[in-house]
N, C-alpha and C positions, 0 to 999 in steps of 0.2 A: 642383573643387567646394569651396565654402566650408565652413569648419569647422562653422558653425552648421548647414548643411544636413546634414552628416554626423551630427551629434548628433541632429538631428531624426529622421533615418532610424533610428538606434539606439533612440531613444525609441519610435518607432512600432512596431518589431518587438517591443520588450518589451511594450507594451500589447496588441498583436494576440495575442501568444502567451498572455496572461492570460485572454482572453475565454472560452475553453472552460472554465475553472475557475470563472468568475464567472457562469455561468448561460446563456452564449451557446452556439449549436450547436457541435458538435466540428468541423464542417467549416470553421469559421473558421481552423483550424490549416493548411489547404491553402494559404494565402497569408501566413501570419504571419511566415515567415522571408524573404520577398521583399525587404524593405528591407535586411536584412543581406546577402543575396546580391548586391544592387545595390552595396552598400559593398565587399564582397569583390571584385567585378568592377572597381570603380574603382580599388582599390589594385593589382590585377593589371595593369591597363592603364597605371598610373602607377608601375610598380615601379622604374623608373629614378630616381624622385623620392621615393619613400616605401620605407622598410624594412618587412619583413613584420610586424614587431612593432607597426607603427602601427595595424594593424587590431585588435590585441588589446584595446585600450581601448574600442573601439566595441562589440565583442562583449560585453565585461564589462558595460557600461552596459545594454545590452539585457537581459542575463541577470539582472542585479540588479533591474531593474524588474519583470521577469517574476516572479522569486522573491518580492519584497516584496508585489506586488499580490495574489498568489494565496495566500501562506502567512503573511501578516502576523499571523494569529491566534495563531501559535506564541508571539509575545511575551506573550500573556496568562498563560502558564504560566511562561516563563522568558525575560526580555529578553536576558540574555546568550547563552542557547542559540539564540534566534531570530537575533541578529546573527551568531553563528558560522555558523549554517546558511545565512543569506543570503550571506555573504561567501565561505565555502568552496565552496558549490554554484555560485555565480556565477563564481568563479574557475575552477573545473573545466570549466564549460560554455564559458568563453571560451578556455581552453586547447585544447579540442576543436576549436573554430572556427578557432583560430590554426593548429593542426596541419593542419587541412584547407586553410586558406589557403596554408600553406607547400607542401602537395602540389600545389595548383593552380599555384603559381609554378614547380614543377619537372616536373610531368607535363602531359600533353595535357589539354585541357579536360574531356572526359568522364571520364577517369581521376581528375582532380582531384575532380569531383563524386561519383564513386563513393567516394573516400576520405572525403568528408564523411559519406556514409551509413553506412559501416561504423565510422568513428570514433565517430560519435554513438551508434549502437546499442551499441558496445562499452562506452562511458561509462555507458550506462543499465544495462547488464548489471553492470558493476562495482559499481553502487549497490545491487545485491542481495546482494553477496557479500563486500564488505570490511567493516571495523569501523566505518565512518562511514555506515551505510546510510541513504539518503534518496531512495527512488525515487517520491516523491509526484508530482513533476512529469514523469514520463515521458510522452512524447508520446502513446502509445497510451492512457493513462488519460484523455486529453481527450474520448474518445468515451463516457465512463461514463454520461452522461445521454442518450446516443442509441443505445440498445442495438439498435434495428432495423437500424442501419448495420453492426454488427460481430458478427453471429452466428457468423461464421467464425472468431472467436477461439478456438473449440473445437478449431481446427487449429493456429493460430499464437500464441495468447496475445496479450498487449498489444504484443509486439515487431512483430506484423503490422501493427498500427495505426501504430507508429512508422515503419516502413518505408514505409507508405502515404503518410503525411504528408510525409516528406522527399522522396520521389519527385515527389509532386504539386507541392511548392513549386519544385523545380528545373525541372520542365516548364513551369510557369506563368511563371517567371522568363525562361526561354529564349524563350518566345513573346513576352513583353513586350519582351525585348531585340532580338529580330528586328524587332518593330514599331518600336521607337525608332530602329533603324538603317536603317529603311526597306528591309528585305530583300525580295527577290522573293517572290511569292505561294507559290511551290513550297517555300520554306524554312519556311513555316508548317505545311504539310500534315502532315508527320511528327510534330512535337511535339504538335499539336492533336489528331491522331488518337489517339495514345498516351494523352493526357490524358483524352479522352472515354472511351476503352476502360477505363482504370484507375479512372475515376469510376463508370461505369454498371455494369460487370460485378460488382465486389465488392458494390456496393450492392444490385444486383438478386439476386445469390446469397443475401445476408443476408436480404432480404425473404422470399425463398422459403423459407429455413430457418426464419425466424421464424414464418410463418404455417402452415407444414406441420409444425412440431414438435409432437408429441403425447406427453405423459408417460404412462408405464405406471402403472396405479393400483396403488399400494402405500402406503395412507395411514398416517400417524402423526399422532396428536392432540397438539398442543402448547399449553402455557400459557406466556406470556411476561410477566415482571414488571419494571416500570420503576419503581423506588422514588423517583426524583427527589431525591437527596441532593446538596446543594451541596458540592462537594469543597473550596471555599475557606473554608467556614465550619463544617463538620462537627467534631465531637469524636470522640475515639477511646477514651475511658474506657469502663468496663464499663456504666454506665447508658446511654451513647449507643449502644453496640453492641447492647445488649438492646433499646433502642427500635427500632433498625433491624430487628432480627429480628422483633419484633411487627408492624411495618408490612409487612414481607415476607410474613409468614404471612397477614396480613388480606387484602392484595392478591391473593395466590395463591388464596385461598378464594373470591374473587368470580368467578373464571373456571374453576376446576378442578372436574372431575367424575370419575366412576369410569371414564370412557372415555379420560381423559387418559393419554397414554404418557410424556411428558416435561414437567417444569417447568424453565424456564430463567430464571435470574437473571443480572444483568449482572456485568461485571468489578468486582472488589473490593466486593462487597456488605458484607463485613466487613473493615475496613481496619487494624486493630491486630494486627500479626503476633504480638504477645506471646501472644494467645489461641489461636493455631493452630499448636501443635507438631505436626508431621506424624507423629511417633512415638506420639502420644497422642490421635489424633482420636476414637477410640471413647468416650473419657471427656469430650470437649469439650461443654460446656453447650449451645452453639449447634448443634452437630452432632446431639445427642440430640434436641433440640426439632424440628429439621427432619426427622429420621428419623420421629419421631412423627407429624409432619404428613403425610408421604407414605403412612404406614400407614393414614390415614384414608381412602385412596382405593384402588380395586381394582388399578390397574396402574401408577400414577405412580412415576417415578424422578426425580431432580432434579439439575440441574448449576448451579452458581453460582461466583462468583470471590471469593477471599479473598487477603489478604496473609498468607503462612505462613513458617515457618522450619524448619530442619533442623540438628541438631546432628551434628558429625563427631567420632567418638571418636578417631580418628587424625588429628591435625593434618597430617601429611605427605600425606594423601590428599585434603585439602581443596583446592578450586579457587581461582584467583586472586581470585574475587569474595568468598571467605569472609572474615568478620569475626571479631575476637578480643575477648572480654570476659573478662578474667581467665584462668581456666584453660579457658573454654568456646570452642570454635571453631564457628561456625555460618554458615549462609547464609540469606538472606531471598529469598522468591520471590513473583512475581505468579502466582497458581495458580488453576486450574480444579479443582473438586472434584465428583466424581460419587458420590452416595449411591444405592447399589442397593437393591432391594426387601428384601434380606436384612439391610440395615444396614451391609454392608461398603462400603468406599470405593475409588475409583480417583482418581488425582491426575495432573495435567498441569502442568508448569511452563512459563510463557511463554518462547519461545526468541528471537523477534525483539524485542529490547528497544529503547526509544527512547533515542537518544543524548542525553546531557545531562540526561535525566529519570530513566531507569531504569539507565543504565550509563555508565561512563567508557570511551570508545573506546581501543583499544590497550592494554588492562589490563595485559599482561605488561610493557610498557614504561613505561606511565604510572600504574601502580597506586598509586604514592605520592600521586596527586591524587584518588583515588576519593571522598574525603570532600567534595569540592566539588560533586558531583552534588546538585541541588536536592532539597528536601524535598517529596515528594508522597506523600500517603496515609499520613503518619506515618513514612515511611521515608526515610533518607538513605543515600547511598553506592550503589555498584552492586549490582544484584540478581543472584542466581544464575539459571541458566537450564539447560534441557536442550537437547541438541545436535540432536535431530531430532524431527519430529512423532510423536505417538502418539494412538491413538483410545480412546475409551470404549466399552465393550461392554455393551449393555442385556440384560435378562433373557431376551429372545427371540432373542439373538444379533446384533441390529442394531448396526452400528458407526457411531459419530458422531464427527465431527472437532470437537474443542474449540478453536476459533480465538479467540485473545485480542487484541482491539483492533488494534494496529499490524500484527499478523501478517496481517490480511486484505488488505493491499496487496501481498503477496509471492506472486505467481501461482504460481511453481514450487514454493515452499514448501508452499502449499496442496495442491499435487498429491501431496505425500508422504503426507498423510493418505489420499487416495483410493487411492493405490498399495497402502496397507496394508489397504484394504477399507472405507473409510468410505463410507456410503450417504447420509449427511445431513451438513450443515455447520451447526454452532451458533456464531455469532459473539457473543461477550460483550465488552462495551466500556463505557467510561466517557468520553464525549465532553464532559462538563461543564467540563473544564479549558480548552476553547478558547472558552467562552461562546457567545453567540448571533452567530456569524460564519459565513462560508462553510465553515469547517473541518469542522464535523460533517456538513454536506451532502455535501461532497466525500467524506468518509470512507464515508458511506452508499452513495453511487453506486459506489464501487469494489467493493462487495459483489456488485452485479449482474454485474460483470465475472467475478468468481470463479464465479458460478453458470453463466455461459455457457461458460467455459473447461472446467469439470468436469462440466457438466450435472448439478449437484446442487442439490436444494432447500435453502434457507437459512432458519433462524430467527435473527433478530437481536435480542438483548436489550441495550439501551443504558440506562444509569442515568438520564440526563436526556433521552433521545430522540436519534435516532428509532429506536424498536423497530418491527419489522415482520416480514412474511414475504416470501420472494423465491422465485419459482418457477424452473424449470430454464431458461427463456428470459431470465431476469433481470428480469422484471416485479415490481414492488414492490406489495404489497398490505397493507391495514390499517396504514398508518403512523401511529404515535402522534404527538401534538403535542410540540413542544420545551418542555422544563422544566415538566412536569406529572407528577403521580403517575398511573400507568396500569397496566392489566393487560389483555392481549388473548389470545384463543384462536383457533386455526385448525388446519387440516389441511394437511400437506404431503406429497409423495410421496417414498419412498426410491427410490434408483436404484443399481444396481450395474454399469452398463455404463462402460466405459473410453473416454474420448475420445482422439483423436490427440495432443492437447496434453498430457494427463495422461501418456500413454505416453512421449512424446519431449520434453516440456518446452520450454525456450527454445532450440531447435535453431537459429533464425534468429541469435540473439545469439552462440551458440558459433561458428557459421560466420564471423560478422562479426569476432569477436575473433581468430580464426586469421588472417583476411585483413588485419586491421589490423596485426598483428605484422609480416607480410610487407611491407606498405607502409611501415611505420615503418622497417624495416631498409633498404629501398630508399632512403628519404629520407636516412638516415644515410650510406649509401654514396655517394650523389650529393653530399652535403654535403662529405665528405672528399675526394672526387674533384675537386671544384671547387677545394678549398684546395690 
């Protein structure tokens, strides 16, 4: 095969993998890996002429195209961070393919393909749990706009979708390879039958689940405020922050009544952390005004986002993210604040921080570089975080999950709120950093997957759009327009039932990781045995 043909196949795979994130149906992923599988097979058949590493470059090119086409919008916030994300993630993806290719060279064919499946799932799982988290392009996310196909995510989470995609690609490739080699008809029967079964049964089950799902009536009345503040041009001084507060109160008043239970504002409604000392919230001017606002209604309590700070009296107890200014040691946080009817507050610190924007990865080793993290929201350097999710508890005992922005793409993390008793999910976000690109649309669609996995209704407040309500089937209602001031009101149902996925989490990924270790050890033994 000519080199130009091999490059063309790599490019084709990269483009096909991007389609599901660019508005095309998720089922396009079922054949997106076929060009790479064809290249993999070519290098296997020609292994006497090509070393295994020859395949690595082709896998990297496909992965790079996929990453750039689908997440180019990251560069709007940080060009350096985007380049780092593209290169690192593409390299990791290509390493996974190279390891699977190596397994194919050393194992029987089917075991080699099995290795590809468990290696890839393990790679995706790693992206949820190491310090350079970037699970945006996990294959199971590709069905976020096709929720009628994946209602069974309440059992498997997105890893069920990843497994589905990988198996379907391998089956289609084998069918095509048999056709190319003009195999007897009997050789087609098994892979075609399995392919049809794995296409029809999951889809049919999902449709049945979708149309038969009925929410238990347990209504909560919600007001959502979308201030539409441009994060690239806003100011953070007292005058600007006061203006934001007045706009927020005005928009709230347009949709809030005495039956309203919750008022929700987006992430970082107030972005100057200097005004939000967590030890002195009760005397904060903005806090006092918002408390007075909710007292004008019979039931309302309010959740909104701020940039806050906390002072540590004992420097030795401060975490690695803490900063020092003279004799003061403190942390800055991306926080959600809940003001109760009584005027008391509850606070949650964002845990899943955006690499290169809100944190420096591997802080213990690279802490000396923390000041190069870009300036967003008037804050530089890595933010502080809490280590696990926690809920807000309303006046009637209803628990709500305060999910901040990036956290909404971490399925198993979100189940932590539900395990602690959350009956509703409130997502607060500021997607204006990505400008008018597919980024904010992708982020919105992932919220539907969280609703399916947990069977929790969601209210989503986004600074610049899209704010909306999402029911327990993942349907989006009352979506606001992008980049406009808006306020909406609606009713969503609280739910206390626990899904299989909430109870057992990413069990598919954990099993795959265990098997991957065994296969890697086997490969190492084979390597040394040959030597």
